[in-house]
N, C-alpha and C positions, 0 to 999 in steps of 0.2 A: 602247674600248680600241684604241689604234693598234698597228701592227705592231711598233714599236720596244719596246713594253712587254711583249711576249709571251714573252720568254726566248729563249735561243739567241744565239750570237754573230752578228755581221754576216756572217761567212763561211758559217755553217751556214744562215742564212736565205737568203743569195744562192744557195747550192748547191741548197736546196729549191726556190726559184723557178725556177732553171735546169733542174733535173730535171723539174719540173712543166711547164715550157714545152716541153721536148723530148717529154715524154710526151703532152701535149695535141696537139702537131703530128703525132706518130706516130699517135695515135688518129684525127685528122681525115683524114690521108692514107690510112690503112688503111680508113677508112670509105668513101672513094671506091672502093677496090678491092672492098669487100664489097657496095656498092650495085650493082655490075655482076654480077648473078646472075639465075638463073631461079627461085629460091625467094622467095616473098613475105616470109617471115620474115627472110631474109638481106638483102633490099632494105630492109626496115624498120630492121634493125639497122645497116645502112650509113648510112642517113639519121640515125639516132640517134647514131652515132659522129661523123659530121661535125658535127652540130649542137652536141653537148656538147663536142666537141674544140675548136671555135671559141669556145664560151662559156668554157671553162677557159682557153683562150689569152687571151681578153679579161681574165679575172681575174688571170692570172699575168704576162702581158706587155702591160700596158696601154699602153705607148708605141707599140705597133704599131697601135693603134686610136684614137689621139688625134684623127685627122681626122674621126671620126664624133662626133656629139653624144652618143650613148649611151656612147661610150668614156670620156668625161670623167665621166659619171654613175657608171659602173661603177667607175672608179678611186676616186672619192670613197667609194663604199659598200664597196668591197673592203678598205679600211683597217680596218674595224670587224668583219670576220669573224675569229673566233678560229681558231687553228691546229687545235684538235681538231674544230671544225665542218667545216673544209676536209677534214680526214682522213676523217671519217665520210661526207661527200658523195662524195669521190673513190673510197672503197672501195665505196660503193653504186652508183656509175656503172660500175664494172668488172664487176658481176654479170650484167646482162641479155645482153651479147654471149656470155658463156660458156654461158648457159642456153638461148638461143633459136637461135643459129647457131654451129655447130661448125667453121666454116671457119678456115683459117690466118690470113687477113687480119683477121677479126673477133677472133680470139684475140690477135693481136699488138696490135691497137688496144685491146683490153681490158687488156692488160698495160701499155699506156701510162698508163691511168688508175690501175692498180695501183701503178705507180712514183710517180705523183703522191701517192697516199695514203700510201705508205711514206715518202716524203720528209717529209711533214708529221707522220707518226707519230714520226719521229726528233725533230722540233721539239717535239712534244707531250710526249714522255717526258722529254727534256732530260737534263742531267747530274744524277746522283744522289749526288754527293759527290766529294771530291777523290780522287786516286789513292792517297794514303796514309792515308785515313780509317780503315781497318781495322787499321793497324799500331799496336803499342804503342810508345811512345817508348823510346829506348834506355836512358835513365837508369832507367826504372821496371821494366825487365825483370829486373833482378837485386836489387831491393829486398828480397825475401823471403829471399834466400840470405845468410846471415851466417857468416863463418868462426868455427869453434869455438875 
């Protein structure tokens, strides 16, 4: 199933990709700040944020990595990942920095992954009906009232 068949308008999909790209870049940059630490857990979380931030950046902004052989392969494979699968993975990626390192930069990096997950949650939920789907048509409102 390609990205075009997954629901959501072009603008919503583009907004989700843009928000995910910014979130992944934020996570990678904050991972660099987290890796400069005296705590072993925070150093590991910093490496975690950088690695998965770059990986999510490869999935969302594939044009940045087209000069690498793996960039072309990731672009081909990422077309078949469904929105709900991306949402679950991105929500899962945001948990370890909160749990293991409570620093400000790891928290901001984790929020970057949370933004990625929430943008794909919007695509997964999608529209649930038109804006006037709950309204009764005007002609039928007064059908039961008859003048005496």
